[in-house]
DONUPA-544671 format. One record per residue (C-alpha): x, y, z; residue number from 1; residue in one letter. Coordinates in Angstrom, 3 decimals, m for minus. Example, Ala and Ser with C-alpha at 12.3 -4.5 7.8 and 13.67 -1.06 7.14 Angstrom:
REM residues 2
+----------+----------+----------+-----+---+
!        x !        y !        z !   k ! r !
+----------+----------+----------+-----+---+
!   12.300 !   m4.500 !    7.800 !   1 ! A !
!   13.670 !   m1.060 !    7.140 !   2 ! S !
+----------+----------+----------+-----+---+
***
This chain:
REM residues 82
+----------+----------+----------+-----+---+
!        x !        y !        z !   k ! r !
+----------+----------+----------+-----+---+
!    7.152 !    2.756 !   m0.281 !   1 ! M !
!    6.358 !    5.963 !   m2.115 !   2 ! K !
!    3.985 !    8.361 !   m0.391 !   3 ! L !
!    2.906 !   10.148 !   m3.611 !   4 ! P !
!    1.956 !    6.778 !   m5.110 !   5 ! V !
!    0.085 !    5.756 !   m1.955 !   6 ! I !
!   m1.848 !    9.030 !   m1.933 !   7 ! K !
!   m2.702 !    8.652 !   m5.631 !   8 ! H !
!   m3.929 !    5.080 !   m5.153 !   9 ! L !
!   m5.963 !    6.019 !   m2.087 !  10 ! Q !
!   m7.634 !    8.983 !   m3.754 !  11 ! R !
!   m8.493 !    7.190 !   m6.994 !  12 ! N !
!   m9.618 !    3.754 !   m5.796 !  13 ! N !
!  m11.844 !    2.338 !   m3.123 !  14 ! D !
!  m10.515 !   m0.091 !   m0.520 !  15 ! A !
!  m12.166 !   m3.074 !   m2.194 !  16 ! E !
!  m10.370 !   m2.463 !   m5.507 !  17 ! K !
!   m7.075 !   m2.038 !   m3.700 !  18 ! L !
!   m7.593 !   m5.272 !   m1.778 !  19 ! Q !
!   m8.396 !   m7.178 !   m4.984 !  20 ! H !
!   m5.208 !   m5.861 !   m6.594 !  21 ! A !
!   m3.202 !   m7.025 !   m3.568 !  22 ! I !
!   m4.744 !  m10.489 !   m3.808 !  23 ! E !
!   m3.932 !  m10.783 !   m7.510 !  24 ! V !
!   m0.323 !   m9.720 !   m6.972 !  25 ! L !
!    0.076 !  m12.136 !   m4.061 !  26 ! E !
!   m1.235 !  m14.931 !   m6.270 !  27 ! S !
!    1.241 !  m13.943 !   m8.991 !  28 ! F !
!    4.155 !  m14.312 !   m6.569 !  29 ! T !
!    3.194 !  m17.894 !   m5.818 !  30 ! E !
!    4.041 !  m19.096 !   m9.318 !  31 ! H !
!    7.378 !  m20.897 !   m9.574 !  32 ! R !
!    8.563 !  m18.972 !  m12.643 !  33 ! S !
!    8.518 !  m15.554 !  m10.944 !  34 ! V !
!   12.056 !  m14.168 !  m10.774 !  35 ! T !
!   13.670 !  m12.330 !   m7.863 !  36 ! E !
!   13.544 !   m9.089 !   m9.820 !  37 ! E !
!    9.824 !   m9.526 !  m10.430 !  38 ! E !
!    9.315 !  m10.347 !   m6.749 !  39 ! M !
!   11.035 !   m7.090 !   m5.792 !  40 ! D !
!    8.780 !   m5.092 !   m8.097 !  41 ! V !
!    5.632 !   m6.854 !   m6.918 !  42 ! V !
!    6.712 !   m6.387 !   m3.307 !  43 ! G !
!    6.994 !   m2.635 !   m3.875 !  44 ! E !
!    3.568 !   m2.587 !   m5.521 !  45 ! L !
!    1.987 !   m4.533 !   m2.670 !  46 ! I !
!    3.612 !   m2.212 !   m0.124 !  47 ! T !
!    2.144 !    0.838 !   m1.832 !  48 ! N !
!   m1.286 !   m0.779 !   m2.176 !  49 ! L !
!   m1.343 !   m1.813 !    1.498 !  50 ! C !
!   m0.309 !    1.707 !    2.443 !  51 ! G !
!   m3.195 !    3.089 !    0.415 !  52 ! A !
!   m5.612 !    0.755 !    2.203 !  53 ! V !
!   m4.316 !    1.910 !    5.598 !  54 ! E !
!   m4.555 !    5.590 !    4.645 !  55 ! V !
!   m8.089 !    5.019 !    3.315 !  56 ! Q !
!   m9.108 !    3.461 !    6.645 !  57 ! K !
!   m7.915 !    6.563 !    8.493 !  58 ! M !
!   m9.749 !    8.833 !    6.039 !  59 ! V !
!  m12.917 !    6.768 !    6.493 !  60 ! D !
!  m12.571 !    7.335 !   10.244 !  61 ! E !
!  m12.673 !   11.099 !    9.638 !  62 ! G !
!   m9.036 !   12.085 !    9.216 !  63 ! M !
!   m8.005 !   14.473 !    6.425 !  64 ! K !
!   m6.138 !   12.903 !    3.479 !  65 ! D !
!   m2.894 !   14.705 !    4.235 !  66 ! T !
!   m3.038 !   13.983 !    7.964 !  67 ! D !
!   m3.792 !   10.318 !    7.304 !  68 ! A !
!   m0.854 !   10.016 !    4.898 !  69 ! A !
!    1.519 !   11.719 !    7.341 !  70 ! N !
!    0.302 !    9.545 !   10.213 !  71 ! T !
!    0.876 !    6.442 !    8.120 !  72 ! F !
!    4.428 !    7.474 !    7.215 !  73 ! V !
!    5.248 !    8.250 !   10.858 !  74 ! K !
!    3.856 !    4.862 !   11.865 !  75 ! K !
!    5.989 !    3.077 !    9.270 !  76 ! V !
!    9.131 !    5.034 !   10.117 !  77 ! L !
!    8.505 !    4.445 !   13.819 !  78 ! G !
!    8.322 !    0.693 !   13.269 !  79 ! S !
!   11.569 !    0.759 !   11.273 !  80 ! I !
!   13.391 !    2.644 !   14.035 !  81 ! D !
!   12.563 !   m0.034 !   16.623 !  82 ! K !
+----------+----------+----------+-----+---+
***
């Protein structure tokens, strides 16, 4: 998860585009010829895209971009600590 990437994706794409990208990448992972290395890369991409969707939801609810991104990171870090 890379916050600068998440912020870039969120600011430059709408939620529908991000969701379509997630769906395509998930479909890619289902093919039998995908290697572990490719799965790791796709997993990182999906994580960043999902983060961007979550941040966009908070922005749509009225939160500032920066506050939404920071809230998302705290939420993720909080779930890791548990």
